[in-house]
N, C-alpha and C positions, 0 to 999 in steps of 0.2 A: 504494500500500500504506500503510495507516494503523496506527500503533502504537495499541493500545487501553489506555485507563485504565479499570479495571473496579471495580465496587462489590462489597464484601463484605457479605453479609447476616448480621446477628447473631442468628439464631434460637436459642432456648434450648437446642436439642438439639446445637448445634454444638460441635466441639472448640475449646478455647482455644489449642491449640498447633500443630495439624497444618498449617493454611494458613500461619501465620507461619513455621514451619520450612521449608515449601516455598519461600516467597518470600525467605527469609533475612533476616527482620526480627524485632524483638522482639515477643513477645506483648503484648497490651493487658490481659490478665486477663479480658476478656469473651469469650463464645463467638463463634466465627467459623465460620459454617455453610456458606455458599455464596458463591462468587465468580462473578458472572454475566458472560458474554461474548455480546453480541448487541445486538439493537435492541428488546428487550421494553420497553414503556413503564414498567414498574415500576422498572427500574434499567438504562437503556440505557448501553452502553459510550460513553466519551467519546473523541473524536479532536481533532486540531488544527483540523478543519473543522467541528466541532460534535458533537452526539451522533450515534451511528451511525444512529439513527432519522431524525434530520434530514437526514443525508447521503443516505440512501436515498430519503427522500421527495422531495428536490430533483431526483433523477435516477434513478428506479427502473431503467430499462433499462440505463443506463450503469453502475450499481453491481452489479445482479443479473444482467444479461443478458436478452435478449428471450425466450429459451426458458423461463427460470425465472419471469419475470413472467407469461408466458402460462399456465404451469402452476399457479403458486401465488399469483398476484396481486402487487401492488407492495410486498411486504414480505419481510423475511428470515423464512423459514418454520421456522427452528430456533432454539433457545437452548442455548448451550454453558455448562457450569458446571464448577467444581471444587467437589466436595462433601466436607465433613469431618464425619462423624457421631461425636460424642462420647457420644451417648445414642440409644436407638432412636427412629426417626421413627414417625409414625402408620401403622397398618395400613390400607391403602387400595387402591382400584382406580380405573381411568380408563375413561370411556365410549368406545365406538366413534364414528365420525363421525356416523352417523345418530342415535344416542342423544344425542349432544351437541347436535346441531341441534334435535332434538325437545325436549329438556329446556330448552335456552336459550330457545326460542320460547315454551314454556309458561310459564316464569317471567317472561318479559317481558310476556306477555299478562296475567298475574296481578299485575303491578305490583310485584314483589319487587325492592327496591333491589339493585343489583349488588354492593354492599358489605355486604349484610345477613348476619349470622352464620349464618342458616339457609338461605341460598341455596346451591344445589348447582352451578349452571352459570354460570361467570363469562363464558363466551364460547361460540361455536358450533363449536368445533374439538375434535378428539380430541387425546390426549396420549400417544402411544407414547413410550417412553424407553429409553435404553441406559445402563448404568453399567459403566465399565471400571475395575478396581482398580489403584491406584497402590501401595497397601500391602495387606497381608492385609485383606480386607473381608468382614464378616459380614452376611448378610441372610436374609430369608424370601421365597420365590418360588413361587407356585402350590400347589395342593393336593397333599399326599402321598396315597398310597393309603389308603382308609378303614380297612382292616385295620391298617395301620401306625399311623394316628392312634389307633385304638382301643387298640392295645397300649401306646402312649405314655401315654394318659390312664389306662388301667387300672393301669399300673405305679406310679402315684402313691398308690394305696390310699385315695383320697378317695371316700367313699360317695356324695356328691352328684354325682359325675361318672359313676356307673354307668349312669344312663339314656342318656347320650351314647354310652357304650361299646356299649350294647345297640343303639341306633339305627344306629351305624356298621356293626354286624354284620348287621343285619336287612333292609337295603334295598339295591337296586342302587346302584352307585357314585354317580351324580350325585344321586339322590334322598336318599341318606344324608348326603352333604355339605351339601346344601341344608337338610335338616331339622335337622341339628345346628347349623349356623351360625345359622339362624333361632332355634332354641331358646336358644342362648347370648346372642344380642343382644336377645332379647325377655324374658329372665328377670327376675324381681323384682330390682331393683338391690341391695337389702340382702342378699338370699340369695346373689346372685352374688358380691358383695363378700366374703362369708364363705367361699364356695367358693374364690375366688381366693386368699384368705389361707391357707387350708389347702393348696392346691396349691403355692403359693409356698414354704411351709415344707417340703413334701415335696421340691420341686425342689432346695432348698438342702441338704437332708439327703442326697439320693441322688447329687447331682453328676453327672459324666459327661455323657451326652446331655441331661440336664435343666438343666445349668448356664446355657445361654443364656436359658431361661425364668425362672430365678431372677433373672437380671440384669434382664430385661424387667419382672418384677413389682416389683423394687426401684425402678425408675423410675416405674412406673404401678401403685401398690398399689390392689387392689380393682377394677381395670379388666377388663371382660369380654374385652377384646382379648388378655389374657394366655392365656386358654383357647383363643380363636380362633386364636392364633398356633401352637398345637400341632397344628392341622389342616394346617399348611403345611410345605413342604420347607425345612429349614434348610440353608444353603450357606455355605461359606467360600471366597471367591475368593482365588486367589493373584495377585500383580501381573501384569497383562497379560490376565487372564481377565475376562469380562464377562457380564452378564445383559441380555437384552432383555425388556422388560415391555410386552406388547401389551394391547389392550383387554380388560377384564374379568378380568385376572389379579391376584389379591390378592397384595400384597407389602409388605415393610417393610425399610428399611435399618437395621442395628443398630449397626455401628461400622466405622470405617475411612475412608480417603481415596481418592477416585476422581474420574475424569472422567466427567461425565454430559452426555448430549445428549438433547433431546426436541423434539417438535413444540411450536410456540409457543402454549401453552394453559395455563390455570390450573385446569382442571376436575379435581377430586378428590372422590371419594366415600369417606368414612372408615368403617372397620369397628371401630376401637377404638384404644387406646394414645394417646388424645388427650382434652383437655377440650373440643374443638370439637364442633360439631353432627354427629350420626350419624343419617342418614335411612335407617332400616332398610328400608322398602318399596322405595325407589329403589335402594338398594344391592343388594338381592336381584334387582332387575330387570336390573342391569348385570353382576353377577358371573357368570363362566363356571365352572360346577361340573364341572370336568374334572380328574381326577387325572393326574399325570404327573411326569416328571423335571423338575428346575429348569431344565434346558437351558443349562448353562454354555457360553459361546461362547469360542472361541480364534480369533485372527485368521488369515485366509487370506493367505499370502504371494504376492505377484506378482513377476514377474521383475525389475522395476525397484526392488524393495526395499519397496514399499508393502505394509503388512499391513492388510487390510480386515476390519472386523467386519460380516458380512453380516446384513442385516435385511430384512423383507418390505415396508418402506414407503419412500416417496420423499422425504419432507420433510427427512430428514437422512441423511448417509452419514459414518460415522466410520472413520478409519484412522490408522495411525501409521507413522512412520519411525524406526527405531533406527539411528543413524549412528555407526559405529565410526571410530576414528582412521584416516586415510589414504583414506577414500572420497571420490569425486568429488562435486561438487555435484549435487543432484537438481532437475530442472525440474518444478515442481508447477503450471505454468500450466494453467488450465481455463477453459471457457466458462461456468462457474457461480461464484457467490460463495463465498469460503472464509474461515474463521478458522483460523489456525495458532497452536498453543499449545505452548510448550516446557515439558516436565515434568522434564527431567534434563539435566545438562551445560550446554554453552554453544553456541548455534547462531546462524547469521546467516541472516536471511530478507530478501532484497532488500538494502536499506540499513540494516536494523535488527538490532541485536544482541539476542538473546533469552536470558535466563536462566530458571530454573524459575519457572513461574507467570506469565510474560510472554507476550503474544499480539499478533497483528496481524490486521487485516481486509484481504483481497485482493479487490478488485472483479473481476467477471467479465472474463476475457480478459486481465487484467494479468499481465505477466511475473512469475513467482514462482520463484526459486531458493533452495534451502536448503542450507547446508553447515555443517561444524563437527563436534563430537563431542557427542552427546546424543540425546534423544528428542523428537520433534515429533508432536503429534496434529494431524490435519487434519479439519476439519468442513466439509462442503459438502452439496449436494443431489444427487438423481438427477433429471436433466432432459434 
């Protein structure tokens, strides 16, 4: 079992206080957005044996287990993070596995550098992800019903939004959502910036259900993503609740602290709320134009105390243990690799004492007992 030393990424949207508060350290004054736990080459966790990537590369079957290697290859197939949003992240979608492979191979054939600003596919993998709230956590997830989106836009009283309202009423659900998102992202930039300015002023004046969009517009003035965001479900997660973001589901995180886990990929197609490249045709190819509930997840409790967040993919499995005072040690030994992360209290994992924000890597099959008083998240795979 290896104690992990993890990198904090200072993205501009990060909170300057949430991760330091969790870790019990002084803020630096700079944004601290994500703490990465895993073997991703962008910021691999460090151990006394080297980076986690180096450790796994030296003995894939010993670290990951033969079954996981046979299923996912000689690499850790997930990346675990603590995410602290102090400002809205970009409105985005992720491709499915077939779309990622096709897009990656096409851009490779065309010779687009992997670090080019206009490149969509950094790798050939999909990027399903799960976010579990540690504090109240605000986000956007999936399309709301077109009639609800129409009512929200119409309530602003902005004349230039009337054509979108009419489209949302005039077509079948999937066609209406596609036409309106296409129109928003393809509009004349100057005209759209004016519309967003008017809409933002109305959101500020009206308050209530419009307050989140006023805040988004404050961070991204004139961005068409402000209007696109109103097509989506707004959700506020309570601590312990989660969202699963599958392929093609538009989403954005707005504020809060959470534990995030995802398949090991960098593939993101952006819809707005960003100065980065937006490839509208490719985005429209990937988006799933299906309205529905945001799908808030609550963990399913097992007899041994494990609370599992069920998802339909195998690259990751996230669960937690809430350990009250007086409980016996839990045996977490598995034939798959694990990362154990403490988020509250003080727990002991093997020979390691963990306080909030501290984590360990457990090789496949290695004895893993946890005890103490606190909360431990367990990240592993289904194999």
